[in-house]
C-alpha positions in Angstrom: 72.9 173.0 84.6 74.0 170.5 82.1 77.8 171.7 81.3 78.5 171.3 77.4 81.1 169.1 76.6 84.4 169.9 74.8 83.1 168.4 71.6 79.9 170.5 71.6 82.2 173.5 71.3 84.9 172.0 68.6 84.2 173.3 65.1 83.8 170.7 62.9 86.6 169.4 60.8 86.9 170.2 57.5 87.7 167.7 54.9 91.0 168.3 53.5 91.1 169.7 50.0 92.0 167.2 47.4 95.1 167.7 45.6 94.9 168.7 42.0 94.9 165.9 39.2 97.1 166.9 36.1 94.9 164.2 34.4 91.6 165.9 35.3 93.1 169.0 34.3 93.8 167.9 31.3 90.6 166.1 30.4 89.0 169.5 31.5 91.1 171.5 28.9 90.1 168.7 26.1 86.4 169.1 27.0 86.7 173.0 27.0 89.2 173.5 23.9 89.7 170.6 22.2 91.7 172.7 19.3 94.2 174.1 22.0 95.1 170.4 23.2 95.6 169.4 19.9 97.7 172.4 18.8 99.7 171.5 21.9 100.5 168.1 20.9 101.6 169.1 17.4 103.8 171.6 18.6 105.5 168.8 21.0 105.7 166.4 17.7 106.8 169.2 15.9 109.9 170.1 18.7 110.7 166.2 18.7 111.2 166.2 14.9 113.1 169.4 15.0 115.5 168.1 17.5 115.9 164.6 16.0 116.5 166.5 12.5 119.3 168.2 14.4 120.8 165.1 16.1 120.5 163.5 12.5 122.6 166.6 10.9 125.1 166.3 13.6 125.8 163.1 13.9 129.2 163.3 12.0 130.0 165.7 14.7 129.2 163.5 17.6 131.0 160.8 16.3 134.0 162.8 16.1 133.4 164.1 19.5 133.2 160.3 20.9 136.1 159.3 19.2 138.4 162.3 20.5 137.0 161.4 23.8 137.8 158.1 23.8 141.2 158.7 22.3 142.0 160.9 25.2 141.0 158.5 27.7 143.3 155.8 26.0 146.3 158.3 25.7 145.7 159.6 29.2 147.2 156.6 31.2 151.1 157.7 28.7 150.1 161.3 29.7 150.1 160.2 33.6 153.0 158.1 33.4 155.0 161.1 31.9 153.5 163.2 34.5 155.5 161.7 36.7 158.3 163.7 36.1 157.0 166.5 33.6 154.0 168.6 34.2 151.1 168.0 32.9 151.0 170.2 29.5 154.6 169.2 28.8 153.3 165.5 29.3 150.1 166.2 26.8 152.4 168.3 24.4 154.9 164.8 24.0 152.1 162.5 23.7 150.0 164.6 20.9 153.6 165.0 18.9 154.5 161.6 19.1 150.4 160.6 17.8 151.2 163.3 15.0 154.2 162.1 13.9 152.9 158.8 14.0 150.3 159.8 11.6 152.2 161.7 9.6 154.9 158.7 8.9 151.8 156.7 7.8 150.7 159.4 5.3 154.1 159.5 4.1 154.8 155.8 3.8 151.5 155.1 1.9 150.6 158.1 -0.2 153.5 157.9 -2.5 153.1 153.9 -2.7 149.3 154.4 -3.7 149.7 157.0 -6.0 152.5 154.9 -7.9 150.5 151.6 -7.7 147.3 153.4 -9.4 149.5 154.9 -12.0 151.3 151.7 -12.7 147.6 150.3 -12.8 146.6 152.7 -15.3 149.3 152.5 -17.5 149.5 148.5 -17.6 146.0 147.8 -17.3 145.3 147.0 -21.0 148.8 144.9 -20.8 147.8 143.0 -17.6 144.4 142.1 -19.6 146.2 140.5 -22.5 148.5 138.7 -20.1 145.7 137.4 -18.5 144.1 136.2 -22.0 147.5 134.5 -23.0 147.9 132.7 -19.5 147.2 128.9 -19.4 144.7 129.0 -16.8 142.5 131.4 -18.7 142.5 129.4 -22.3 141.6 126.7 -20.1 138.6 128.4 -18.4 138.1 129.5 -21.9 137.8 125.8 -23.7 135.6 125.0 -21.1 133.0 127.5 -20.9 133.1 129.0 -24.4 134.1 132.4 -25.3 132.6 134.1 -22.2 135.7 135.2 -20.5 137.0 136.5 -23.9 134.2 138.4 -24.4 134.4 140.0 -21.2 138.0 140.9 -21.2 137.0 142.3 -24.6 134.6 144.3 -22.9 136.5 145.8 -20.5 139.7 146.7 -23.1 136.9 148.5 -25.2 135.3 150.3 -22.2 139.0 151.6 -21.2 139.6 152.6 -24.9 136.4 154.6 -25.3 137.4 158.3 -24.6 133.8 158.9 -23.4 133.9 156.6 -20.3 137.2 158.4 -19.4 135.0 161.4 -17.8 132.8 159.0 -15.8 136.2 157.3 -14.8 137.2 160.7 -14.0 134.3 161.5 -11.9 134.8 158.4 -9.9 138.2 159.2 -9.1 137.3 162.6 -8.2 134.5 161.3 -5.8 137.1 159.0 -4.3 139.4 161.8 -3.9 136.9 163.8 -2.6 136.0 160.9 0.1 139.9 160.8 1.1 140.1 164.2 1.8 137.2 164.4 3.7 139.0 161.7 5.5 141.5 163.7 6.1 139.7 166.6 7.4 138.1 164.4 9.9 141.3 163.0 11.2 142.6 166.3 11.6 139.4 167.6 13.7 139.8 164.4 15.6 143.4 165.3 16.7 142.4 168.7 17.8 139.6 167.4 20.1 141.7 165.1 21.4 144.6 167.9 22.5 141.8 170.0 24.0 140.1 166.9 25.8 143.7 165.3 27.2 144.6 169.0 28.3 141.2 169.7 30.3 140.4 165.8 31.1 140.4 166.4 35.0 138.6 169.7 34.8 136.1 168.0 32.4 135.6 165.5 35.4 135.1 167.7 38.0 132.4 169.8 36.1 130.8 166.6 35.4 130.6 165.9 39.2 128.9 169.4 40.0 126.1 168.2 38.2 125.5 165.7 40.6 124.4 166.4 44.5 127.0 167.1 46.6 126.4 163.9 48.9 126.8 161.6 46.1 130.0 163.3 44.1 132.5 160.7 46.0 130.5 158.0 44.7 129.9 159.1 40.8 133.9 160.6 41.0 135.0 157.3 41.9 132.8 155.7 39.2 133.9 157.8 36.6 137.5 157.3 37.3 136.6 153.1 37.2 135.1 154.2 33.7 137.9 156.3 32.6 140.6 153.9 33.5 138.8 150.9 32.2 138.1 152.5 28.8 141.6 153.8 28.4 143.1 150.3 29.2 140.7 148.9 26.7 141.7 151.2 24.1 145.4 150.8 24.6 144.8 146.9 24.7 143.0 147.0 21.3 145.5 149.3 19.8 148.2 147.3 20.6 146.6 144.3 19.3 145.9 146.2 16.2 149.4 147.4 16.3 150.9 143.8 16.1 148.5 142.7 13.5 149.3 145.7 11.4 153.4 145.2 11.5 153.1 141.4 10.9 151.0 141.9 8.1 153.5 144.5 6.8 156.1 142.0 6.9 154.1 139.3 5.9 152.5 140.9 2.8 156.0 142.3 1.8 157.2 139.0 1.8 155.0 137.0 -0.5 154.6 140.0 -3.2 151.2 141.5 -2.1 150.2 144.9 -3.9 150.8 148.0 -1.9 151.9 146.1 1.5 151.8 149.4 3.3 148.2 150.4 2.4 147.2 146.4 3.2 148.9 146.7 6.8 146.8 149.7 7.5 143.7 147.9 6.9 144.5 145.2 9.0 145.5 147.7 11.7 142.2 149.8 11.4 140.2 146.5 11.2 141.8 145.3 14.6 140.7 148.1 16.3 137.3 146.4 16.0 137.4 143.1 18.2 136.2 139.6 16.1 134.3 141.1 13.0 137.3 143.9 12.3 140.0 141.6 11.9 138.5 139.0 10.2 137.0 141.4 7.8 140.4 143.1 7.1 141.9 139.5 6.7 139.1 139.0 4.0 139.7 142.3 2.2 143.5 141.6 2.0 143.1 137.9 0.7 141.1 139.5 -1.9 143.2 142.2 -3.0 145.9 139.7 -3.1 144.3 137.7 -5.4 145.2 140.3 -7.9 148.7 139.1 -8.1 148.0 135.3 -8.1 145.8 132.8 -6.5 148.8 131.2 -4.7 149.6 134.7 -2.9 145.7 134.7 -1.8 146.0 131.4 -0.6 149.1 132.3 1.2 147.5 135.5 2.5 144.5 133.5 4.2 146.5 130.8 5.7 148.4 133.6 7.5 145.6 135.3 8.6 143.9 132.3 9.9 146.8 131.2 11.6 147.2 134.6 13.0 143.7 134.8 14.5 143.9 131.8 16.4 147.1 133.4 17.9 145.5 136.8 18.4 142.4 134.5 20.3 144.0 132.5 22.4 147.5 133.9 23.3 147.6 137.5 22.5 144.3 139.3 23.6 144.0 137.2 26.8 147.5 138.3 28.1 147.0 142.1 26.4 143.4 142.5 27.7 143.8 140.9 30.9 143.5 144.5 32.8 140.6 145.7 30.4 136.9 145.2 30.9 135.8 141.8 29.1 133.0 142.5 26.9 130.8 139.5 25.9 131.2 138.3 22.1 127.5 138.9 21.3 127.4 142.4 22.5 130.8 143.1 20.5 129.2 142.1 17.2 125.8 144.1 17.9 127.8 147.3 18.9 130.1 146.9 16.2 127.3 147.0 13.6 125.2 149.5 15.5 128.2 151.7 15.5 128.9 151.3 11.9 125.4 151.7 10.9 125.3 155.2 12.9 128.7 156.3 12.0 130.3 154.4 9.4 134.0 153.0 10.5 134.4 155.4 13.6 130.9 155.0 14.8 132.3 151.0 14.9 135.4 152.1 16.6 133.4 154.0 19.2 130.8 151.3 19.9 133.1 149.1 21.7 134.5 151.5 24.1 130.8 152.5 25.0 129.6 149.0 25.5 132.6 148.4 27.9 131.6 151.7 29.7 127.8 150.4 30.2 129.4 147.1 31.2 131.3 149.1 33.9 128.0 151.3 35.3 125.8 148.1 35.2 128.6 146.3 37.3 129.3 149.2 39.7 125.7 150.6 40.2 123.2 148.2 39.1 124.2 145.0 40.2 125.2 146.4 44.0 121.9 148.0 44.6 120.0 144.7 43.3 122.7 142.7 45.7 121.5 145.2 48.7 118.2 144.4 48.4 117.7 141.1 50.4 114.2 141.3 51.3 111.0 142.5 49.6 109.9 146.0 50.1 107.3 146.7 53.1 104.2 148.0 51.8 102.5 150.3 54.5 98.6 150.1 55.1 96.5 152.3 53.4 
């Protein structure tokens, strides 16, 4: 009698069930109910549009938050230095008090002078036009090009003397005043947020690290410290360059008799916070404003700024920014333009540290990961 082999008693092997395929399920749903698929797609587009609208409405708030974060990172090295001898709350209070006093000093130094200059311009405007008409260079231009300049000056005088145009001028002044008030409100919000971020910076870092798996937290915390430290050094270095430019501009512009030198120095300070393009733009603006005094004053201002930009590029910037992250010039221009398009001046100020942070992440994470790949991946046989 023949014995049955083990293979005869074994049950036939059932094929493993094929995994579910989402694409097949979607195709089946499309064939079964195309209206439902279209409705889901339309709802997805609608949700995306709503999210985009919300982000667009909150763009100014997001810029304020970004500026406050970078100010907190920039002031954190000073807080840490004071923290060696005092508790952190006291160090934060001292730094914030210094920032508020500096801001108040700038306002008190500029606003009265600006109001006085605007008042003098309104009172002496017609006489200034007449003096220009009586000047020798105006008469030479008038003799050379005809009565074009004379007609333009008379048109300006007629416009200023017409009471009906005063309402338009007042509306423009009111709009400018509203813009200035909005700027002060934004600065106040940024200062308050900076205070909170500085006081809770360590807690924010710890909370951010908890979003990362435990086995990667040490690496993430180290990377976060590198990024925050580099951004802080960058902000302090750029603020130091801006302070030097502002102080020197105040001294030089006061000597040459430029109009409202304190305001022009503030423009130079704010412009220098944006590398490359900011210093050049502020120099052009200040030189054009000096042109209202005389062409000689504007020429002296242009020569000064040309000399200063060379000294800043080859002497000051390499020494002050040696420990900060080097941001390529092309990336600086692209970041400044993109930040200005998104958030105005504040967006341009934030864009450069953001670019510096991206460079740090690329250098610390992406490049080492690519350097570790010394051999092509091994493909497993099917």
